[in-house]
N, C-alpha and C positions, 0 to 999 in steps of 0.2 A: 716705510710705506704707510699711508693711512689706513687703519683698519676699517674693514666693512662693517656698518651697523647692524646689529644683530637684534637689539631691542629696542626700537625707536620711541622715543619720550612723546607722548601723546599723540604719535603720527609724524615726528619729525624725521625724515630720512636723511641719506647721508647727503644727497643731492641738496637738500633744503639747507644743513648745517653749512656747506659748502659754497652753495651758489650766490647768496645774496647780500649779505651784510659787509659792506665796505664803507670807507668813512672819510669824513673831511673835517681837518682843520687848516687853518691857514696863519702864513705870515702875512698875508695880504688883508691885514686888518684896517679898518678904519683909523683915522688919525686919532689920538688921545686927545681929549679936551684939556684946554691950558691948564684948568683948576685939578687936574686929575690927582689923586692920593698917590703919593709916593711911598712905598714900603721897603725897609730892609729886611732880608731874610738870609739866616746863615745856615749852611747845609753842609755836613761832611759824609764823605763816603766812608764808610768803615767795618769792619768785621764785627759781626755781636752774635750772641748764641741765641737760638730759636728751639723751645720746647715743642717738638711736635707728636711725641708719643708718651702717654704717661708711664712712668716705672723706667724710661731710656733717657740715657743723657742728651741734653740739648745739641742740637746739629749748628754746626758754623754756618751763616749767611752773612752776605754782603749786602746793605741796605745805606739809605740815605737818612740821616738823624739830624735833628735839630729842628725839624718843621711839625713835630709831633706825629700821629698816625695819620692826619690829613693835613694839605697846606690848603687853607682857605683864604681866597683873596675878593675883593669887591671889584666888580665889572667896573674898568676905567682904569685900574690902578697901574702905576709904574711901579717897576721892582729892580732893587739892585740887591742881585742874589750872590754873596758872599759864599763861594764854593771850595771847600778843602778838601784835598784828597788824603784820607788816612790809610790808604791801602799800599801795598807794596807792589803795584802795578800801575801802569798809565790807565787814567779813568776819562769818559767823554760822558757829558750831561745831556741826555734827550727829553726832549718835553714833547707833549700833545695836550694842546689847550692854551698854550702862550704863545706871543709873537716873541721869539728869541733867536739869536745867531744860529746859524745851521753848524752843527757838530762836523769836524773834519774840514770844512770849508770855510765859515767864518769865524768857528770857535776851534781853536785847537786843543787837543788832549792835554790834560794836567797831569805832571809827573808825581811818582811818590813823595809825599810831604809836601807837594806844591798847594799854591792858592790862587784864586783868581776871584774877579767879580764881573757877572754877566748881567747886563742891562736887559730887561725882559719886560713885557707890556701885556696887560690881560683885558683888551677892549671888547672881547665876546665873552658872554657867560657860557657855562657848560662843565662837563666833567671831565676830566684829563688825569694825565699822570706824567711824573717824570722817574727816570730811571737809568740806570748805568750800564746797559746791555749791550751796547753798541761794540762795545770793546771786549766784552765778558765772555765770550765762547771758550769752553774747555778752560775756565777759570779754576782757581782753587776752591770755588764755593759758588752757590747759585745767587743771582742777585734779586733782591725785592724790590717792587715799583714802590712809588710814593704817590698816594691819589691826590688829585688836585680838584678842587672845587672852585669855580668862578661864580659866583651869585648874580643874580638878573639884579637890575637896576631898579626894578618894580617888583611889589610882592607877589609871590605865587602862592595860590591858596592851599596848603597842604598841612597835616598835623604834625608829621615827621618826615624827616629827611635822613634816610640810612644808605652810607655807602656799603657795597656788599663786592669786595675785592675777593675774586678768586683767585688761587696760585695752585701750582703743581709743584710737587717735590718727589724727587727720587734718590731714596735711600739705600745705600749699600748694606751687608749685613753687619757690618760694624756699626752703622748709625751715622755715617759720614753722606751728607747731602751732596750729589755731584752737578756740577753745572751743566747748562745744553752744549752741544757740538761736541760731546763724548760719548762714547759707547755705554748705554744705559744697562749693558749685560748685568743680570744677577741683581738687578736693583729692585724695590719696592715702589710702588707709585702711590702718592695719596694727595689728597685734594685739601686746601684749607680756605675758610672763610675770615678774613680779616686776621689771619694768623692763627687760627683756630680750628681744631677738628670739630665739625658738626655743632657749632654755636646756637644757642636759641636767642632768638629775639622776641621780646615780649611787646606786644602792640594792643591798645585799647579796641574793643570795638567799635566798627563805624568809623575808625581813623582814616583819614587818607592819609596815603605814605607814598613819598618818592623813595624808590629803589634806585641807586646810582650802580647799576651792574656794570663792573670792569673785569675784562678777561686779564688776568696778569699770570697767565700760564706763558711758559717758554715757548713753545710750539703748537699745542693742541688748540683746534677749533671746537668750540664747545656751544651746547646748548642748554638754557637754564629754563626750568619749568617748576612753577609752584604748583602742587598737586591739587586737584580740585577745586582751582580757581581758573574759571574762565576768562574772567574780565581782568586781563591784564593790558593796560594801554600804554603803548610805545608814545612816549612824549619827544624825544630826543635820542639822536644817535652822534657819536664821536663828536661831542661838544657842540653839535648844532640842534637848534630845535627842528621837529619834523611835524608835517602835518598828523596830528592824532590817528592813531589807527590800532585795532585789536590787535595783540600779537597772534599770530598764526598758532591754533592749538593750543594757545597760552604760553607759547615757548618763545623765547629770545635767543638769538645765535650770534655768537660772537667771535670774531678772528682773534688771535693773540695781539693784546694792546687795544682791543676794541671796547667802546663803551656805550652803553645803552642805559636811558634813565626811562623808568616805567612809574605808572600812579596806579595803586591799588586801594581798593577799601577794605578794610579788615573785617571779613565776616564775623559773625558770633557764633553760627551754627557749625561751621565746619572745622573750626580751630580743634588741635594743632594741625598746620600745616606744613608737609614735607616739602622742602625745595631739594630739587633733583636736578642732577649734572650729568649730560650724556656727551661723551667725548669721542665718540664713531665706535666705540667697542661695547658699551654697557650704560645703564641706567643706575646713579647711584645717589643715596641722600647726602647733601654736604652742610645743612642749616634745617631748623625747624621755626616757623613763626607761631607763635604761642598766645594766648589772650592775657593780658595783662589784669592783675587782680584788681579792677577799678571797674566803676559802670562803664557802660558805652558812652562813647562821647557826643552822640546824637541820636535819636530816634530812626532815622532813616540816613541812609549815602547822600552824600552830597550830588548835586546836578553833575553832567558830565563836564569835565575840566575844558576850559579854554585852551587855545594852543599857547606855549611859552611865547615870551617876548621874542621878536625877531631879533637876529644877530645881524642885520645887514648885507647879508647875502643877495645876489639878484633873484628876481623871482623866476626869470626866463634867461635862457640861453641860447642865442641865435646860432644854430648847428648848421646853417646854409653855408655861412662864409667861415667856418672853423679852420684852422689848422690843422692839419691830421698827420699821426705819425703812428707807427707801430713799435712796439717794444717787447721783443723775444724776452722771456723770463728764462732763457739759457744762453750760454756761449762764454767766450773768454773775456767779455767786457766787464762781466761781474765779477768782483773781488772780495775777499773779506774785508773787513773794514780797516785792520790792521795793516793791510797792502795797499790802501786806497790812494791813489795818486789824482791829487786836484789838478794836475794837468793833463789828464786824460781826456779825450772827446767825450763831449756831452751826449747822453742819451737823445736828447732833442731840444732844439731852443725854439722860444715864441716871443713876439714882441708884447709889451704891456697893452693891455686893453682887448686883445685878440681871444676869441674860445679857442680852446685846444680840445681836439678828441683824441684821446690815446687809447689805441687797441693794445690791450695786455693779452700776449699769446702765449700761453703755457703750452709749449711742447715737450715738457718733461713728461717722467711715468708716473708722477704723483702730483697731489694737489700743492699750490705755491700760493704763500700769503705777500700781498704787495702793500707797502705801506708808503703814500707819496708825503714827503715834508713839504710844508710851504704852501699849499693849496688846496680847498675843500672842493672834492669833485661830486657829482653826479654819475651815478650807474644809470647807464642807458638801456632803453628796451632793445630787444634783438635787433630791430628794423630800425633802429637812431630815430624812431618816430616820437621819442617821448623818454621820461627818467622816471626813477622812483620817487616817491614823496619823501626824501629825505637826502642829507648830504652826509658824506665819508671821508675817511683817510687812510681807511685799510680794506684790502679785499680778498679773499680767499678766492683762488680761481683753480679748477677742478684740472686734472691731466687732460690734455688735449683740447681744451677749451680756449676760446678768445672773448674775452669781455671788454667791453667799450665803455669809457669813462669820459666825462666833460668837466671843464672848469674854466673860469675867466682869469684869465692871466692879469692880476691886479697892480702888481709891483714888481719892480726890477729886483734880480738877485739870483743866486746859485743855491739849488737845494739838493737834497738826497732823495735816491729811491732805495728802499730796502726790499730785499726779497729773502725769504726763505721757505724750504720744503716743511712739510708738517709731521717731521719725525724729529725725534729728540736729538739725534746724532748731527742730524743736517746743519751745515754751515750758515751764518746770517752773511748775505751777500750786499753789496751795494754799487749804485752808479749816482750819476748826477744829472742835472737838466737845469737850464739857464733861461731866465725870463729878462729880456734886455736887447 
């Protein structure tokens, strides 16, 4: 059960944490230009040791190695991804922010010691991630995601570009880190940023910084707030540019797998700045922004930033002629990924070129997070008379609530829908849908 908030971060309530941020990436990407850059990247799923506590033995984790701490691509790149499974169990590679064959439907799991090459593309800029979590519930170790950046084709006016990957770990008394989908009894919860406990990021005064917040937590919906900094401007959500807006109460809310890019201007007078995380139970510091030992970059802050370059998504969706469907977030049709049957009935079907309005009905006893593979979507207003000024691919729906989303079915194909409750032991569940 998701815990009730007792100490809101700057006025961020439980409803605010769970009620609005959902996101969109798409395999319905524009066609690559004929002269697109082609890249080869090799990634291996393997077990590694991660030091989480000073003075304690490192914990065993699973992660993708070979791409560095961040996989960075140019917009328009074509990608040959050589994937090797160095684990003792089958692995399936999931991605947010690239066009790639859907796991379990168009991309089969890779067995222990196996290898495959996956053809992918990056026609849209944004912040994404790759991970192995689809088949990793109750595994021998928790899985770490790999951040992904697809750079804009035109320059963006910033001085620093920082990935801010938040992860949660549960450690048993013997120091063993456990995977989600298992009982967390007697475990200790801790959060890291970029694999570190409360790191410091040194920034020059008056620097304009792009912070790419990524929720790499397994089940937790989190709010991130930079203490004493009210001017936190949201520029992109879930790999897609947004109409820039100030974060409410200076905090951004992210479901598991969610990404939000913000711009800040580093002040000289208030540093150091605590970065706080709220997970529905309490606020805690997870990092600090400090002043670098260098002169200010400029005498005064830069003007307000222009919107990020568009990614080619439609400006408007015609809801009047939309195909409408309801998707209950419970019931026997939802199956763990290891039991997924590609021959099962789809959750819904639509023709390419049609607008789809999907009602996500959460009739369960707790909050549920939904991730839609393959199509970026808009979160609709309650009366279906408009939408939020951003695109999403992941949405947290509170117990007893129905949220409506809309998207343009751009390309034919079959894609997954993931669903999971917001408690550590809850299983990840899947269904699928078809455009065609």
